[in-house]
NUNU-619619 format. One record per atom (N, C-alpha, C, O): residue number from 0; residue in three letters; y, x, z. Coordinates in steps of 0.2 Angstrom, whole numbers, plus 5000, padded with zeros to 4 digits. Layout:
N
{NUM, ALA, {Y, X, Z}};
...
! end
This chain:
66
{0, MET, {4994, 5004, 5000}};
{0, MET, {5000, 5000, 5000}};
{0, MET, {5006, 5004, 5000}};
{0, MET, {5007, 5009, 5004}};
{1, ARG, {5011, 5003, 4995}};
{1, ARG, {5017, 5007, 4995}};
{1, ARG, {5023, 5002, 4998}};
{1, ARG, {5024, 4997, 4995}};
{2, VAL, {5026, 5005, 5003}};
{2, VAL, {5032, 5001, 5006}};
{2, VAL, {5038, 5005, 5005}};
{2, VAL, {5038, 5011, 5007}};
{3, ILE, {5043, 5002, 5003}};
{3, ILE, {5050, 5006, 5002}};
{3, ILE, {5055, 5001, 5005}};
{3, ILE, {5056, 4995, 5004}};
{4, LEU, {5059, 5004, 5010}};
{4, LEU, {5065, 5001, 5013}};
{4, LEU, {5071, 5004, 5010}};
{4, LEU, {5073, 5010, 5010}};
{5, TYR, {5074, 4999, 5007}};
{5, TYR, {5081, 5000, 5004}};
{5, TYR, {5086, 4999, 5009}};
{5, TYR, {5087, 4993, 5011}};
{6, THR, {5090, 5004, 5011}};
{6, THR, {5094, 5003, 5017}};
{6, THR, {5101, 5006, 5016}};
{6, THR, {5102, 5011, 5012}};
{7, THR, {5106, 5003, 5019}};
{7, THR, {5113, 5006, 5020}};
{7, THR, {5114, 5008, 5027}};
{7, THR, {5119, 5010, 5029}};
{8, HIS, {5109, 5008, 5031}};
{8, HIS, {5109, 5010, 5038}};
{8, HIS, {5113, 5005, 5042}};
{8, HIS, {5116, 5007, 5047}};
{9, CYS, {5114, 4999, 5040}};
{9, CYS, {5118, 4994, 5043}};
{9, CYS, {5113, 4991, 5049}};
{9, CYS, {5108, 4993, 5050}};
{10, PRO, {5116, 4987, 5054}};
{10, PRO, {5112, 4985, 5059}};
{10, PRO, {5106, 4981, 5057}};
{10, PRO, {5101, 4982, 5060}};
{11, LYS, {5106, 4977, 5052}};
{11, LYS, {5100, 4974, 5050}};
{11, LYS, {5095, 4979, 5047}};
{11, LYS, {5089, 4978, 5048}};
{12, CYS, {5097, 4984, 5044}};
{12, CYS, {5093, 4989, 5041}};
{12, CYS, {5089, 4992, 5047}};
{12, CYS, {5083, 4994, 5046}};
{13, LYS, {5093, 4994, 5052}};
{13, LYS, {5090, 4997, 5058}};
{13, LYS, {5085, 4993, 5061}};
{13, LYS, {5080, 4995, 5063}};
{14, VAL, {5086, 4986, 5061}};
{14, VAL, {5081, 4982, 5064}};
{14, VAL, {5075, 4982, 5060}};
{14, VAL, {5069, 4982, 5063}};
{15, LEU, {5075, 4982, 5054}};
{15, LEU, {5069, 4981, 5050}};
{15, LEU, {5066, 4988, 5050}};
{15, LEU, {5060, 4988, 5050}};
{16, GLU, {5069, 4994, 5050}};
{16, GLU, {5066, 5000, 5051}};
{16, GLU, {5062, 5001, 5058}};
{16, GLU, {5057, 5003, 5058}};
{17, THR, {5065, 4998, 5063}};
{17, THR, {5062, 4998, 5070}};
{17, THR, {5056, 4994, 5069}};
{17, THR, {5051, 4996, 5072}};
{18, LYS, {5056, 4988, 5066}};
{18, LYS, {5050, 4984, 5066}};
{18, LYS, {5044, 4987, 5062}};
{18, LYS, {5039, 4986, 5064}};
{19, LEU, {5046, 4990, 5057}};
{19, LEU, {5041, 4994, 5053}};
{19, LEU, {5038, 4999, 5057}};
{19, LEU, {5032, 5000, 5057}};
{20, ASN, {5042, 5003, 5061}};
{20, ASN, {5039, 5008, 5065}};
{20, ASN, {5035, 5006, 5071}};
{20, ASN, {5030, 5009, 5072}};
{21, GLN, {5037, 5000, 5074}};
{21, GLN, {5033, 4997, 5079}};
{21, GLN, {5026, 4995, 5077}};
{21, GLN, {5021, 4995, 5081}};
{22, LYS, {5026, 4993, 5071}};
{22, LYS, {5019, 4991, 5068}};
{22, LYS, {5015, 4997, 5065}};
{22, LYS, {5010, 4996, 5062}};
{23, ALA, {5018, 5003, 5065}};
{23, ALA, {5015, 5009, 5062}};
{23, ALA, {5014, 5008, 5055}};
{23, ALA, {5009, 5011, 5052}};
{24, ILE, {5019, 5005, 5051}};
{24, ILE, {5018, 5004, 5044}};
{24, ILE, {5022, 5010, 5041}};
{24, ILE, {5028, 5012, 5042}};
{25, ASP, {5018, 5014, 5037}};
{25, ASP, {5021, 5020, 5033}};
{25, ASP, {5026, 5017, 5028}};
{25, ASP, {5024, 5012, 5024}};
{26, PHE, {5032, 5020, 5027}};
{26, PHE, {5037, 5018, 5022}};
{26, PHE, {5041, 5023, 5020}};
{26, PHE, {5042, 5028, 5024}};
{27, GLU, {5044, 5022, 5014}};
{27, GLU, {5049, 5027, 5011}};
{27, GLU, {5056, 5024, 5012}};
{27, GLU, {5056, 5018, 5011}};
{28, ILE, {5061, 5028, 5013}};
{28, ILE, {5067, 5026, 5014}};
{28, ILE, {5071, 5028, 5007}};
{28, ILE, {5071, 5033, 5005}};
{29, ILE, {5075, 5023, 5004}};
{29, ILE, {5079, 5024, 4999}};
{29, ILE, {5086, 5022, 5001}};
{29, ILE, {5087, 5016, 5002}};
{30, ASP, {5091, 5026, 5002}};
{30, ASP, {5098, 5024, 5004}};
{30, ASP, {5103, 5026, 4998}};
{30, ASP, {5109, 5026, 5000}};
{31, ASP, {5101, 5027, 4992}};
{31, ASP, {5105, 5028, 4987}};
{31, ASP, {5108, 5021, 4984}};
{31, ASP, {5104, 5018, 4981}};
{32, GLU, {5114, 5020, 4985}};
{32, GLU, {5117, 5013, 4983}};
{32, GLU, {5116, 5012, 4976}};
{32, GLU, {5116, 5007, 4973}};
{33, LYS, {5117, 5018, 4972}};
{33, LYS, {5116, 5017, 4964}};
{33, LYS, {5110, 5014, 4962}};
{33, LYS, {5109, 5010, 4958}};
{34, VAL, {5104, 5017, 4966}};
{34, VAL, {5097, 5015, 4964}};
{34, VAL, {5097, 5007, 4966}};
{34, VAL, {5094, 5003, 4962}};
{35, MET, {5100, 5005, 4972}};
{35, MET, {5100, 4998, 4974}};
{35, MET, {5103, 4994, 4969}};
{35, MET, {5101, 4988, 4967}};
{36, ILE, {5109, 4996, 4967}};
{36, ILE, {5113, 4992, 4962}};
{36, ILE, {5109, 4991, 4955}};
{36, ILE, {5109, 4986, 4952}};
{37, ASP, {5106, 4997, 4953}};
{37, ASP, {5102, 4997, 4947}};
{37, ASP, {5096, 4992, 4947}};
{37, ASP, {5094, 4989, 4942}};
{38, LYS, {5094, 4991, 4953}};
{38, LYS, {5088, 4986, 4954}};
{38, LYS, {5091, 4979, 4955}};
{38, LYS, {5087, 4974, 4955}};
{39, GLY, {5097, 4978, 4955}};
{39, GLY, {5100, 4972, 4955}};
{39, GLY, {5101, 4969, 4962}};
{39, GLY, {5102, 4963, 4963}};
{40, PHE, {5100, 4973, 4967}};
{40, PHE, {5101, 4971, 4974}};
{40, PHE, {5108, 4970, 4976}};
{40, PHE, {5113, 4974, 4974}};
{41, MET, {5110, 4964, 4979}};
{41, MET, {5116, 4962, 4981}};
{41, MET, {5118, 4963, 4988}};
{41, MET, {5123, 4962, 4990}};
{42, SER, {5112, 4964, 4992}};
{42, SER, {5113, 4965, 4999}};
{42, SER, {5108, 4970, 5001}};
{42, SER, {5103, 4972, 4998}};
{43, ALA, {5108, 4972, 5008}};
{43, ALA, {5103, 4977, 5011}};
{43, ALA, {5102, 4974, 5018}};
{43, ALA, {5107, 4971, 5021}};
{44, PRO, {5096, 4975, 5021}};
{44, PRO, {5091, 4979, 5018}};
{44, PRO, {5086, 4975, 5013}};
{44, PRO, {5087, 4968, 5013}};
{45, MET, {5083, 4978, 5009}};
{45, MET, {5078, 4975, 5005}};
{45, MET, {5071, 4979, 5006}};
{45, MET, {5071, 4985, 5007}};
{46, LEU, {5066, 4976, 5006}};
{46, LEU, {5059, 4979, 5007}};
{46, LEU, {5055, 4978, 5001}};
{46, LEU, {5054, 4972, 4998}};
{47, GLU, {5052, 4983, 4998}};
{47, GLU, {5048, 4982, 4992}};
{47, GLU, {5041, 4984, 4995}};
{47, GLU, {5039, 4990, 4997}};
{48, VAL, {5036, 4980, 4994}};
{48, VAL, {5029, 4981, 4995}};
{48, VAL, {5025, 4980, 4989}};
{48, VAL, {5024, 4974, 4987}};
{49, ASP, {5022, 4986, 4987}};
{49, ASP, {5018, 4985, 4981}};
{49, ASP, {5022, 4981, 4975}};
{49, ASP, {5019, 4977, 4972}};
{50, GLU, {5028, 4983, 4974}};
{50, GLU, {5032, 4981, 4969}};
{50, GLU, {5035, 4973, 4970}};
{50, GLU, {5038, 4971, 4966}};
{51, LYS, {5033, 4970, 4976}};
{51, LYS, {5036, 4964, 4978}};
{51, LYS, {5042, 4965, 4982}};
{51, LYS, {5041, 4968, 4987}};
{52, VAL, {5047, 4962, 4980}};
{52, VAL, {5054, 4964, 4984}};
{52, VAL, {5055, 4958, 4988}};
{52, VAL, {5054, 4952, 4986}};
{53, MET, {5057, 4959, 4995}};
{53, MET, {5059, 4954, 5000}};
{53, MET, {5065, 4956, 5003}};
{53, MET, {5067, 4961, 5004}};
{54, ASP, {5069, 4950, 5004}};
{54, ASP, {5075, 4951, 5008}};
{54, ASP, {5074, 4952, 5015}};
{54, ASP, {5068, 4952, 5017}};
{55, PHE, {5079, 4952, 5019}};
{55, PHE, {5078, 4953, 5027}};
{55, PHE, {5073, 4948, 5030}};
{55, PHE, {5068, 4950, 5033}};
{56, SER, {5075, 4942, 5029}};
{56, SER, {5071, 4937, 5032}};
{56, SER, {5063, 4937, 5030}};
{56, SER, {5059, 4936, 5034}};
{57, ALA, {5062, 4937, 5023}};
{57, ALA, {5055, 4938, 5021}};
{57, ALA, {5052, 4944, 5023}};
{57, ALA, {5046, 4944, 5025}};
{58, ALA, {5055, 4950, 5024}};
{58, ALA, {5052, 4956, 5026}};
{58, ALA, {5050, 4955, 5034}};
{58, ALA, {5045, 4957, 5035}};
{59, ILE, {5055, 4952, 5038}};
{59, ILE, {5053, 4951, 5045}};
{59, ILE, {5047, 4947, 5045}};
{59, ILE, {5042, 4948, 5049}};
{60, ASN, {5046, 4941, 5041}};
{60, ASN, {5040, 4937, 5042}};
{60, ASN, {5034, 4941, 5039}};
{60, ASN, {5029, 4940, 5042}};
{61, TRP, {5035, 4945, 5034}};
{61, TRP, {5029, 4949, 5032}};
{61, TRP, {5027, 4954, 5037}};
{61, TRP, {5021, 4954, 5038}};
{62, ILE, {5031, 4957, 5041}};
{62, ILE, {5029, 4962, 5046}};
{62, ILE, {5026, 4958, 5052}};
{62, ILE, {5021, 4961, 5054}};
{63, LYS, {5028, 4952, 5053}};
{63, LYS, {5025, 4948, 5059}};
{63, LYS, {5018, 4946, 5057}};
{63, LYS, {5014, 4946, 5062}};
{64, GLU, {5017, 4945, 5051}};
{64, GLU, {5010, 4943, 5049}};
{64, GLU, {5005, 4949, 5049}};
{64, GLU, {4999, 4948, 5049}};
{65, ILE, {5007, 4955, 5049}};
{65, ILE, {5003, 4961, 5048}};
{65, ILE, {5000, 4962, 5055}};
{65, ILE, {4996, 4967, 5056}};
! end
C-alpha cells in the first residue's frame, strides 16, 4: 500500500500526520505546493492511498477503519 500525505504543515495537516503515525501507517510526505496545484488540489491536507485521493474528512474516516 502506498500512502502519500500532501501537506502545507497547517493544523489539519498535523492532525492527519499524527493520526497516521498513531496507527503506524507508513507514508510519504509531499509539501511542494506546485505538485499539489498540478494535481488540482484546492486545499490541504489531501491523502492519496494507492492512487485514491481523499480530503481531510475522508482520510480521517479511512484511518479510523484501519
